[in-house]
N, C-alpha and C positions, 0 to 999 in steps of 0.2 A: 126843281122837279125834273126828273129825266124825261126826255122826249120819247125814248125807247126804254121800256122797263128791262131790268136785268133778267136773265134766265135764272131759273131755280133748279138745283140739282134734283130735287124730288119731282118726278114727273117728266124729267128730261129723257131724250132718246139715249140709247147706248153710246152713240158717237159723241154726243155732248158730254155725257158722264165720263167717258174715257178722257176727253180733253180737260175736264175739271180735275180729274184724278192726276193727270200728268202735270198740270200746273201746280197743284198742291205738292206733289212729290218733288218737283224742281225748285219751287219758290216758297213753299210753306203756306201759300194761300193763293187765291185767284182774285185778280183785281176786278173792280167794277167795269172797267173798259172791256176786259176779256169776257166777263159774264154777259155784257151787252152784245159783243160781237158774236157770241155763240148762238144767236138767232140764225146765223148762217155759217155753217162749217167752212165753206169756201172763203168767206170774208175773214173769219177767224184765222184760218191757215195762211191767208195772204198777209195779214198783219203780223203774224208770228215770224215772218221772214226777217223782221227787225233783228232778231237774235243772231241768225247766221251772218248777217251783214255786220253787226257789231263785232262778232268774233273775227271776221276778216279784217276789219279796221284795226283790231287789237293785235294783229300780226305785225303791224308796222307803227302803231301808235300806242302809248301807254293808256291803260284803262281810264285814268283820270282825264286825260286829254279828250278821249271819246265822250266821256260824261259831260265835260265842259262844253263840247261842241253840241251835243244833244240838248243841253240846258239852254245854250244861246238860241238855238232854233226854237225851242219851246217857249222861252220867254219872249222872243221876238214875235211869235205867233199868239202870244197872250193866252196860252193854253193853261188853265188852272191845274188840271190833273197832271199833265206832264211836267209843268214847271215845278210843282210841289214834289213830284216823284224824283226829279233830278236834284232838287234842293236837298231832299232827304239823303240821297246817296252822297252828295258832296259834304253836307254837314256831318253825317255819321262817320265820314272819313277824316273829319277834323278841319275841313275847309270852310271858308266864309264865302258863300256864293255871291254875296253883295259886294265883296271887296277881295276877290281872289288874287293871290300872288301868282302871276302867270309867267311861264317861259315864253320865249319868242314864238315858238310853235303853237302853244295854247292861245296866245293872243291872236295870232293869225286865224286860227280855226274858230275862235269866238267871233272875231270880226266877220269872217265868212258866214257863220251861222246867223248872226244878226242881219247881215246884208241879204242873205237868202230870204229871210222872213220879211224884211222891210220892203225890198223891191228887187226881186230876182232878175229883172230886166236891166238893172243898172248897177251891177256889182262893179266896184272900183277896179279899173284895169290893173292897178298896182297890186291888188290882192291876187288877181289871176297870174300876174307875172311872178310873184313870189311863190305861189302854188306850183307853177310850172317848173321853177328852179328846184323845188324840194320833193316833188312827187312825180312818179312816172304815170303813164296813161291808165294803167290798171288801178293804181292807188287813187288817182283823180276820179275815175269812174266810180269806185267804191265810196269815196267821200260824197260825191254828188248823189249817188243812188241812196245812200244812207240819209242824206238831207231830204230826199224825196219821200222816203217812207216815214221819216220822223215828222215831216210836215203833214203827210196824210194822217198819221196818228193824231197829231194835234187837231187837225180839221175834224176828224171823226169825233173825238171827245167833245169838241166845241159844239158842233151842229147836232149831235145826238144828246147833248146836255148830260153827259155822263157825270154822275155825282162824284165828288171827291171822296176817295177812300178814307175811312176813319183813321187809318194809320198815318195819313198825310196831313191831317188837320193842323198839327203843330208846326208843319213845315211850309205852310202858305207864306208867300211873300207879303210882308206887311206893307200897306200903302202909306206912302209919305205924303202928308198934306202940308201945304204951305200957308 
């Protein structure tokens, strides 16, 4: 059960309706997270900065690589909503997120993503060394800022108890029991 109920289009202010309409025009639907964030236009707008950061990353990284990075962060943070969201993107593109075939760059960024989620105070110095070899200061800043907004998104979904969108039900990670 969500801690914060989602906003409804009917009865919403014009500003909220405009953002609903914009999301539907851009993405064909509005997610449960976005419907929840729309209780505050400022909060919604802040979280929507994820998209421009993603676009900037895709200026120097392939789309798949960025999605794997976001997936690693989300899985590391155990965010049901974002984990399923990125699983859907990867699976729909023909990938197996449970056993992806990774390039060296993708492996590095997935390791970074998991490390950020696990313990950002103790990221392996070897990861930092390889990052420094491959990326300039602007690119590193974008990678780390994206990780921050991705982590914030994971945190919001988790603490607000945003319900999983129906379109993501079949993409949930199955739990392996021993």
